[in-house]
Structure formats: structure tokens, C-alpha cells
KOLMARVEX-277293 format. One line per 4 residues: their letters; for each residue x, y negated, z negated of C-alpha. Coordinates in steps of 0.2 Angstrom, whole numbers, padded with zeros to 4 digits. Example, Ala and Ser with C-alpha at 12.3 -4.5 7.8 and 13.67 -1.06 7.14 Angstrom:
// residues 2
as	0062 0022 -0039 ~ 0068 0005 -0036
//
This chain:
// residues 63
meft	0008 -0160 0004 ~ -0004 -0146 0000 ~ 0003 -0129 0006 ~ -0013 -0120 0013
lptt	-0011 -0104 0022 ~ -0010 -0112 0039 ~ 0003 -0125 0034 ~ 0014 -0112 0026
vall	0013 -0100 0041 ~ 0016 -0115 0053 ~ 0032 -0119 0043 ~ 0038 -0101 0042
vglv	0036 -0099 0061 ~ 0044 -0116 0064 ~ 0059 -0111 0055 ~ 0061 -0095 0064
vlgt	0058 -0103 0081 ~ 0072 -0116 0076 ~ 0084 -0103 0070 ~ 0080 -0092 0086
aali	0083 -0107 0097 ~ 0099 -0111 0088 ~ 0106 -0094 0090 ~ 0101 -0093 0109
gmga	0109 -0110 0111 ~ 0125 -0106 0103 ~ 0128 -0091 0114 ~ 0135 -0081 0099
mats	0125 -0065 0104 ~ 0115 -0059 0119 ~ 0098 -0066 0120 ~ 0090 -0049 0121
tvlm	0098 -0045 0104 ~ 0092 -0061 0096 ~ 0074 -0059 0103 ~ 0073 -0040 0099
mvtp	0082 -0038 0083 ~ 0086 -0055 0074 ~ 0070 -0064 0076 ~ 0059 -0050 0070
amlv	0071 -0048 0055 ~ 0069 -0066 0051 ~ 0050 -0066 0051 ~ 0050 -0050 0040
fgav	0062 -0057 0028 ~ 0053 -0074 0027 ~ 0036 -0066 0024 ~ 0043 -0055 0010
slai	0052 -0070 0002 ~ 0036 -0080 0004 ~ 0026 -0067 -0005 ~ 0038 -0065 -0019
gvkh	0039 -0084 -0021 ~ 0020 -0085 -0022 ~ 0019 -0071 -0035 ~ 0033 -0079 -0045
geyr	0024 -0096 -0044 ~ 0008 -0088 -0050 ~ 0017 -0080 -0064 ~ 0025 -0096 -0069
agn	0009 -0106 -0068 ~ 0000 -0093 -0079 ~ 0013 -0094 -0093
//
């Protein structure tokens, strides 16, 4: 599988949607808390981790 930008973004969003649905389904927190605080934090953390991982991969491929 080739990870192009659309594939990577779709996988990231899919994981966040799955995590959000699981948190809402479990009822561990209020739905408003999950949607307003947890979901954006998951997206930001995923994007930062993805960017660091891509840069690390580029570094490893260059050496």
C-alpha cells in the first residue's frame, strides 16, 4: 500500500472517528466533552506525530 497524502489523511481521520465513537459509546465522559475537547486533541496529536514520523522517515532514508 502506498501512503499518499489522501490515504494518510483518511487513515488518520478514520482512527480519530473510531476513537471518538468508542468514547461516546462507552459513556465514560459527557458527549460534549468528547466532541469539544478530546476529538480536537486527538486530531492535533495525530497530525504532530505524523509530521514527526514523516521527517524521521526522510532522515532515515537519507542516511
